[in-house]
C-alpha positions as CSV (number, residue, x, y, z in Angstrom):
1,M,54.4,5.1,-1.6
2,D,58.3,5.1,-2.8
3,T,60.9,5.8,-5.7
4,V,60.9,1.9,-5.6
5,S,57.0,1.4,-6.0
6,D,56.4,4.3,-8.6
7,P,59.7,6.0,-10.0
8,S,57.9,8.8,-11.2
9,V,56.9,10.0,-7.4
10,T,58.4,13.1,-6.4
11,F,59.1,14.7,-2.8
12,D,58.9,18.0,-1.7
13,E,61.4,20.1,0.9
14,N,59.4,18.4,4.1
15,G,59.4,15.0,2.9
16,V,55.6,15.2,1.5
17,C,55.5,13.1,-1.8
18,S,53.6,14.4,-5.3
19,H,50.6,11.5,-4.3
20,C,49.7,13.1,-1.1
21,R,50.1,17.2,-2.3
22,N,47.8,15.6,-4.8
23,H,45.2,14.5,-3.0
24,D,45.2,17.8,-0.5
25,R,44.8,20.1,-3.5
26,L,41.9,18.4,-4.9
27,I,40.0,17.0,-1.8
28,S,37.5,20.0,-1.0
29,S,36.1,19.7,-4.5
30,R,35.9,15.9,-4.2
31,V,34.8,14.7,-1.3
32,L,32.2,16.6,1.0
33,E,31.0,15.1,4.1
34,G,28.8,15.6,7.3
35,R,26.0,17.8,7.3
36,E,27.2,19.6,4.1
37,G,27.7,16.3,2.5
38,K,24.0,14.9,3.4
39,A,22.7,18.4,2.4
40,A,24.4,18.3,-1.2
41,L,23.4,14.4,-1.9
42,E,19.6,15.0,-1.1
43,Q,19.8,18.0,-3.5
44,L,21.3,16.0,-5.9
45,T,18.9,12.9,-5.3
46,G,16.4,15.5,-5.8
47,K,18.1,16.1,-9.6
48,I,18.0,13.0,-10.6
49,K,14.3,12.0,-9.6
50,N,13.2,15.1,-11.5
51,A,15.3,14.2,-15.0
52,G,14.2,10.8,-14.1
53,L,10.2,11.2,-14.1
54,N,8.1,8.9,-15.8
55,R,10.8,6.7,-16.7
56,E,11.2,2.9,-15.7
57,Y,14.6,4.1,-14.0
58,D,16.1,6.7,-12.8
59,C,19.3,6.2,-12.8
60,I,22.5,3.4,-13.9
61,I,24.6,1.6,-11.7
62,G,27.1,-0.1,-12.6
63,V,27.2,-3.8,-10.2
64,S,30.5,-5.7,-10.2
65,G,29.9,-7.6,-6.8
66,G,32.9,-5.3,-5.1
67,V,32.1,-3.2,-2.3
68,D,32.3,0.1,-3.7
69,S,29.4,-0.7,-6.0
70,T,27.5,-3.0,-4.0
71,Y,27.3,-0.2,-1.5
72,V,26.1,2.6,-4.1
73,A,23.4,0.3,-4.6
74,Y,22.3,0.0,-1.2
75,L,22.9,4.3,-0.9
76,V,20.8,4.6,-4.1
77,K,18.1,2.2,-2.7
78,Q,18.4,4.5,0.9
79,M,17.7,7.4,-1.3
80,G,14.4,6.8,-3.0
81,L,15.9,6.0,-6.5
82,R,14.9,3.8,-8.5
83,P,18.2,2.5,-10.6
84,L,18.9,-0.1,-13.1
85,A,22.3,-2.1,-12.1
86,V,24.1,-2.9,-15.4
87,H,27.4,-5.5,-15.4
88,F,29.8,-5.8,-17.5
89,D,30.5,-9.8,-18.0
90,N,33.7,-10.0,-19.6
91,G,34.2,-13.6,-18.8
92,W,36.4,-13.6,-15.6
93,D,33.5,-13.7,-12.8
94,S,34.2,-15.1,-10.3
95,E,31.5,-17.4,-9.1
96,L,31.5,-15.2,-5.5
97,A,30.9,-12.3,-7.3
98,V,28.0,-13.3,-9.1
99,S,26.7,-14.9,-6.0
100,N,27.1,-11.3,-4.4
101,I,25.7,-9.3,-7.4
102,E,23.0,-11.9,-7.6
103,K,22.3,-11.9,-4.2
104,V,22.2,-8.2,-3.3
105,L,20.3,-7.0,-5.9
106,R,17.5,-9.5,-5.3
107,R,17.4,-8.1,-1.8
108,L,17.4,-4.5,-2.6
109,D,14.6,-5.3,-5.0
110,I,16.8,-4.0,-8.0
111,D,16.2,-4.8,-11.7
112,L,19.9,-5.8,-13.9
113,Y,20.6,-5.6,-16.9
114,T,23.9,-7.8,-17.9
115,Y,26.0,-7.6,-21.2
116,V,27.6,-10.5,-22.1
117,V,30.9,-9.6,-24.0
118,D,31.6,-12.1,-27.1
119,W,35.2,-14.0,-25.7
120,E,36.6,-14.5,-29.2
121,E,36.6,-10.5,-29.1
122,F,37.6,-9.7,-25.5
123,R,40.1,-12.8,-25.7
124,D,42.1,-11.6,-28.3
125,L,41.8,-7.5,-27.0
126,Q,42.8,-8.9,-23.7
127,L,45.7,-11.3,-25.9
128,S,46.9,-8.3,-27.3
129,F,47.5,-6.4,-24.2
130,L,49.9,-9.2,-22.8
131,K,51.6,-9.0,-26.5
132,A,51.9,-5.3,-26.3
133,S,54.1,-5.7,-22.6
134,T,52.3,-2.9,-20.9
135,P,51.2,-3.0,-17.8
136,D,47.3,-2.0,-18.6
137,G,45.8,-5.3,-19.1
138,E,43.0,-4.5,-17.1
139,I,42.4,-1.2,-19.7
140,P,40.2,-3.4,-21.9
141,T,37.5,-4.4,-19.2
142,D,37.5,-0.6,-17.4
143,H,36.6,1.1,-20.6
144,G,34.1,-1.4,-21.6
145,I,32.0,-0.4,-18.4
146,F,32.2,3.1,-19.0
147,A,30.8,2.9,-22.6
148,L,28.7,0.1,-21.4
149,L,26.9,2.3,-18.5
150,W,26.8,5.3,-21.2
151,A,25.2,3.5,-24.1
152,Q,22.7,2.1,-21.7
153,A,21.4,5.9,-20.5
154,R,21.7,7.0,-23.7
155,R,19.6,3.9,-25.1
156,R,16.7,4.4,-22.1
157,G,17.1,8.3,-21.8
158,I,18.8,8.5,-18.2
159,K,20.6,11.5,-17.3
160,H,22.5,10.2,-14.6
161,V,24.8,7.1,-14.3
162,I,26.4,6.5,-10.7
163,S,29.8,5.8,-10.0
164,G,31.5,4.0,-7.2
165,M,34.1,5.5,-7.4
166,N,35.5,7.5,-4.2
167,F,38.0,10.3,-4.5
168,A,39.1,9.9,-0.5
169,T,40.4,6.1,-0.8
170,E,41.4,6.3,-4.2
171,A,43.1,9.4,-5.2
172,V,46.2,7.6,-6.1
173,N,46.9,8.3,-9.7
174,V,49.8,7.0,-11.6
175,P,49.6,6.5,-15.8
176,D,52.4,3.9,-15.5
177,W,50.8,1.7,-13.7
178,S,47.6,1.8,-15.6
179,Y,46.5,3.8,-18.6
180,G,43.6,4.4,-20.9
181,H,40.2,4.2,-18.8
182,S,39.0,6.6,-21.5
183,D,41.9,6.5,-24.4
184,W,39.8,4.6,-27.2
185,R,43.0,5.6,-29.5
186,Y,45.2,3.8,-27.3
187,I,43.3,0.7,-27.1
188,K,42.6,0.5,-31.0
189,A,46.4,1.0,-31.6
190,V,47.3,-2.2,-29.4
191,H,44.7,-4.1,-30.7
192,R,45.2,-3.0,-34.2
193,R,49.3,-3.9,-34.3
194,F,48.7,-7.1,-32.0
195,G,44.7,-8.4,-32.8
196,S,43.7,-10.4,-35.2
197,V,39.3,-10.4,-34.7
198,P,37.5,-7.4,-35.5
199,L,35.6,-5.6,-32.2
200,K,32.3,-5.5,-33.7
201,T,30.7,-5.9,-30.2
202,Y,32.8,-4.3,-27.7
203,P,31.8,-1.1,-26.5
204,H,33.8,1.7,-26.4
205,F,33.9,5.7,-26.6
206,S,36.3,8.1,-28.4
207,L,37.1,11.1,-26.1
208,L,34.7,13.2,-28.9
209,E,31.9,11.0,-28.0
210,L,32.2,11.5,-24.9
211,A,31.7,15.1,-25.2
212,W,28.6,14.9,-26.9
213,I,27.4,11.9,-24.2
214,N,27.9,14.7,-21.5
215,G,27.4,18.4,-23.4
216,V,24.7,17.4,-25.8
217,R,22.9,14.3,-24.5
218,G,23.6,16.0,-20.7
219,I,24.3,12.1,-19.2
220,R,25.9,12.8,-16.1
221,T,28.6,10.8,-13.9
222,V,28.1,11.2,-10.3
223,S,29.9,9.9,-7.9
224,I,27.9,9.7,-4.5
225,L,30.0,8.2,-2.3
226,N,32.2,11.4,-2.5
227,Y,29.2,12.7,-0.6
228,V,29.1,10.6,2.2
229,D,31.4,9.4,5.1
230,Y,32.9,6.5,2.9
231,V,34.7,3.9,5.4
232,K,35.4,1.1,3.8
233,A,35.9,-1.1,6.9
234,D,32.4,0.2,8.4
235,A,30.6,-0.3,4.3
236,M,31.6,-3.6,4.4
237,R,30.2,-4.8,7.4
238,V,26.6,-3.1,6.4
239,L,26.9,-4.6,3.6
240,Q,27.4,-8.4,5.1
241,D,25.2,-7.9,8.2
242,E,22.2,-6.2,5.7
243,L,22.9,-8.3,2.7
244,G,24.8,-11.3,3.4
245,W,27.4,-10.1,0.6
246,V,30.6,-12.1,1.2
247,Y,34.6,-10.5,1.0
248,Y,36.8,-11.5,-1.8
249,G,39.9,-10.9,-0.7
250,G,41.6,-8.0,-2.2
251,K,40.6,-4.7,-3.9
252,H,39.1,-5.7,-7.0
253,Y,39.7,-9.3,-6.7
254,E,35.7,-10.1,-7.4
255,S,37.9,-10.2,-11.2
256,V,39.4,-13.9,-11.5
257,Y,41.6,-11.7,-14.3
258,T,42.1,-8.8,-12.1
259,R,43.2,-10.8,-9.5
260,F,45.4,-12.5,-11.5
261,W,46.9,-9.5,-12.8
262,Q,47.6,-7.5,-10.2
263,G,49.0,-10.4,-7.7
264,Y,50.5,-11.8,-10.5
265,V,51.8,-10.3,-13.5
266,L,52.3,-6.9,-12.6
267,P,54.8,-7.5,-9.6
268,R,56.4,-10.7,-11.3
269,K,56.8,-8.9,-14.9
270,F,56.8,-4.9,-14.3
271,G,57.5,-4.6,-10.3
272,I,54.4,-3.2,-9.7
273,D,52.7,-3.5,-6.2
274,K,49.4,-1.5,-6.8
275,R,48.8,-2.5,-2.9
276,Y,51.3,0.5,-2.5
277,G,48.7,2.9,-3.9
278,H,45.7,1.6,-2.5
279,L,46.6,1.6,1.2
280,S,48.3,5.2,0.5
281,D,44.7,6.0,-0.2
282,L,43.4,4.5,3.0
283,I,46.4,6.4,4.8
284,N,45.6,9.7,3.2
285,A,41.8,9.2,3.8
286,G,42.3,8.6,8.3
287,Q,41.3,4.8,7.3
288,M,44.4,3.6,8.3
289,T,47.9,3.9,9.8
290,R,51.1,4.2,8.2
291,E,52.2,1.0,10.5
292,Q,49.7,-0.9,9.5
293,A,50.0,-0.5,6.2
294,L,53.7,-1.3,6.3
295,L,52.7,-4.2,7.9
296,E,50.2,-5.4,5.8
297,I,52.3,-5.0,2.2
298,R,54.6,-7.8,3.7
299,N,52.0,-10.4,3.3
300,D,51.6,-12.0,-0.4
301,P,49.0,-10.1,-2.5
302,Y,47.3,-13.7,-3.3
303,P,45.2,-15.5,-0.6
304,P,47.4,-18.9,0.2
305,G,47.3,-21.8,-2.2
306,M,45.1,-19.4,-5.3
307,A,47.8,-18.0,-7.3
308,E,49.4,-21.3,-9.1
309,E,45.2,-22.4,-9.7
310,D,44.5,-19.3,-11.0
311,R,47.9,-19.3,-13.5
312,R,46.9,-22.7,-14.8
313,Y,43.2,-21.4,-15.0
314,V,44.2,-18.1,-17.0
315,I,46.6,-19.8,-19.2
316,K,44.5,-22.3,-20.3
317,K,41.0,-19.4,-20.5
318,L,43.2,-17.6,-22.8
319,G,44.0,-20.9,-25.2
320,L,47.6,-20.6,-24.7
321,D,50.3,-23.7,-23.1
322,E,52.7,-23.0,-20.7
323,A,55.7,-21.9,-23.0
324,Q,53.8,-19.0,-24.8
325,F,52.7,-17.3,-21.7
326,E,56.0,-17.6,-20.3
327,A,57.7,-15.9,-23.9
328,L,54.7,-13.1,-23.0
329,M,55.8,-12.7,-19.6
330,K,59.3,-12.3,-20.8
331,L,59.0,-9.9,-23.4
332,P,60.7,-6.8,-23.1
333,R,58.5,-3.9,-21.0
334,R,56.9,-1.2,-22.3
335,T,54.6,1.6,-21.5
336,F,51.5,2.9,-23.2
337,R,54.0,5.7,-24.6
338,D,55.5,3.5,-27.3
339,Y,51.7,3.8,-29.0
340,L,49.3,6.0,-30.2
341,N,47.5,7.3,-27.2
342,N,45.5,10.7,-26.7
343,F,47.4,11.0,-23.1
344,E,48.0,14.8,-23.8
345,R,44.2,15.5,-24.2
346,V,43.0,13.3,-21.6
347,Q,45.2,15.2,-19.0
348,Q,43.8,18.3,-20.1
349,L,40.3,17.1,-19.9
350,K,40.8,15.9,-16.1
351,R,42.4,19.4,-15.4
352,S,39.2,21.2,-17.3
353,V,37.1,19.2,-15.0
354,N,38.6,19.4,-11.9
355,F,39.0,23.3,-12.5
356,L,34.8,23.3,-13.1
357,R,34.7,21.1,-9.9
358,A,36.5,23.2,-8.0
359,R,34.3,26.1,-8.3
360,G,31.6,23.9,-8.1
361,W,29.9,23.5,-12.0
362,Y,30.7,20.1,-12.2
363,A,29.6,17.3,-10.3
364,R,32.0,15.4,-7.8
């Protein structure tokens, strides 16, 4: 990380950046490894099983076809849990992602519920973010996934949603790269200004609803990858060897739109290469050396020959022509701060949760 990739980063007198300091400050409250992690995971497994007694499923897992969510599916079966897999189909799944989901869940004998979002609504929401000219074009998908998982948990009386988040390899957080995962006020403000199709079926939640989900309904979101010695390369080998899973070429590249957004729009329009964060996380986790990361960052973020193919596909699917797309790419760059948002409240919520985690009062 540097001030080119992230203008907000700061360095101390020893040259250690603010992201590394944040990682070191929180890692002990977020990640348990070895025997301590195994014991805590066994205790958590017992809680999930007890909460799910006499129900068809005892937990919800989200699946995308990617490595993290697929490894979660693998682990929960190893733990003896009875998961329902939930998939948010936003119209951008790659063929490989669909194949991975179907193949893995069939081999693991896990039931799947797929929610296909109304395309006209979702297309209008994604176009709204393009017109808003912020780097947050993937926020509508991320927010919708969380909302869907919690909605299914409420409807089915399930108390635990198991996420594929792993702090050790996902600690770098740059709001100016991407913001709004939990901020419906921001998403709604962007759509109100630039959208035209009412969002009648798009899953969403407010901060008040989030508090109700956790505090009143007692639905907990837990990240079991924070309880195991999670090494992505090793996990990928297990999934490939035991489940026939196939790698898709980049972090979150199981989605065509994510691949296009991260590999084309962000670098060309905003000067953002999210690989700086992804690779820095792997360095902090001890899964890659800085020298290896510096070599990797020299490579093009897109697989050879795919960028132009995806570009044509995305433009056509969004109902744009070349001139309209280029006009959107040339709009003045903005950030979430240019629209109504709950940034300060979200940050306070995160600080509160971290406080509780540090004292063992909130799941990792």
